[in-house]
C-alpha positions in Angstrom: 81.9 -30.1 124.6 85.3 -29.4 125.3 84.9 -25.9 124.7 82.3 -25.9 127.5 84.5 -27.6 130.0 87.3 -25.3 129.2 85.2 -22.4 129.8 84.0 -23.7 133.1 87.8 -24.2 134.1 88.6 -20.8 133.3 85.9 -19.4 135.1 86.8 -21.7 138.3 90.3 -20.0 137.8 89.0 -16.6 137.6 87.0 -16.9 140.6 89.8 -18.2 142.6 92.0 -15.2 141.5 89.2 -12.8 142.4 88.7 -14.4 145.8 92.6 -14.1 146.5 92.5 -10.4 145.4 89.6 -10.1 148.0 91.2 -11.9 150.7 94.6 -9.5 150.0 92.5 -6.5 150.5 90.5 -7.5 153.5 92.6 -9.5 155.5 95.6 -7.7 156.9 96.9 -10.7 159.0 97.4 -12.8 155.5 101.0 -13.4 155.3 103.3 -13.1 152.2 103.9 -17.1 152.5 100.1 -17.5 152.2 99.8 -15.1 149.5 102.7 -16.8 147.5 101.2 -20.4 148.1 97.9 -19.2 146.8 99.4 -17.8 143.8 101.4 -20.9 142.9 98.2 -23.0 143.3 96.7 -20.7 140.6 99.7 -20.9 138.5 99.8 -24.7 138.8 95.8 -24.9 137.7 96.6 -22.3 134.7 99.4 -24.9 133.5 97.3 -28.0 133.8 94.5 -26.2 131.8 97.1 -25.2 129.1 98.5 -28.9 129.1 95.2 -30.2 128.6 94.4 -27.8 125.9 97.7 -28.6 124.0 96.8 -32.3 124.4 93.4 -32.1 123.0 94.1 -29.6 120.1 93.3 -30.9 116.8 94.6 -29.9 113.2 92.3 -27.4 111.6 92.3 -26.2 107.9 94.1 -22.9 109.1 97.1 -25.1 110.4 97.6 -26.4 107.0 97.8 -22.9 105.2 101.7 -23.1 105.3 102.1 -26.3 103.5 
């Protein structure tokens, strides 16, 4: 269940990146500030995703190989 939710989050982030790229290519009035703000928002979404992944990480057999 968590994997499906994670996949949806990544799909949303990828969609946002694609939308930003399209906006940059088409909208010549888009300012550098607007682009940077959008990039920071995407960065924050990715960081939140990574934090949730780390919190929900469980120990598997592969993790015990070094012991």
